[in-house]
C-alpha positions as CSV (number, residue, x, y, z in Angstrom):
1,M,-80.5,36.6,-200.8
2,H,-79.9,37.6,-197.2
3,Q,-76.4,39.0,-198.0
4,F,-78.0,41.2,-200.8
5,E,-80.7,42.5,-198.5
6,N,-78.2,43.1,-195.6
7,K,-75.9,45.0,-198.0
8,L,-78.7,47.1,-199.4
9,L,-80.0,48.1,-196.0
10,N,-76.6,48.8,-194.6
11,D,-75.6,50.8,-197.7
12,A,-78.7,52.9,-197.3
13,L,-78.0,53.5,-193.6
14,T,-74.4,54.5,-194.5
15,Q,-75.5,56.9,-197.2
16,A,-78.0,58.4,-194.8
17,Q,-75.2,58.8,-192.2
18,G,-76.9,56.5,-189.7
19,N,-80.3,58.3,-189.9
20,F,-82.9,55.5,-189.9
21,S,-85.8,57.7,-191.0
22,Q,-83.9,59.0,-194.0
23,A,-82.6,55.5,-195.0
24,A,-86.1,54.0,-194.7
25,R,-87.5,56.8,-196.9
26,Q,-84.8,56.1,-199.4
27,L,-85.8,52.4,-199.4
28,Q,-89.5,53.3,-199.5
29,M,-90.3,51.4,-196.3
30,N,-91.3,52.4,-192.7
31,R,-88.6,53.1,-190.2
32,T,-89.9,50.3,-187.9
33,T,-89.7,47.9,-190.9
34,L,-86.1,48.9,-191.4
35,H,-85.2,48.2,-187.8
36,Y,-87.1,44.9,-187.9
37,R,-85.3,43.7,-191.0
38,L,-81.9,44.6,-189.7
39,K,-82.6,42.8,-186.5
40,Q,-83.8,39.7,-188.3
41,L,-80.7,39.7,-190.6
42,S,-78.3,40.1,-187.6
43,R,-79.4,36.7,-186.2
């Protein structure tokens, strides 16, 4: 499950060319939530 979420978040970031706000909007979540989830998954 973590691999799926990690890929989903990273793919959105890649598609948004590293723009966290745009990636978060695409995923329908807050920018801070996106940062938090990526931080949690990198552990």
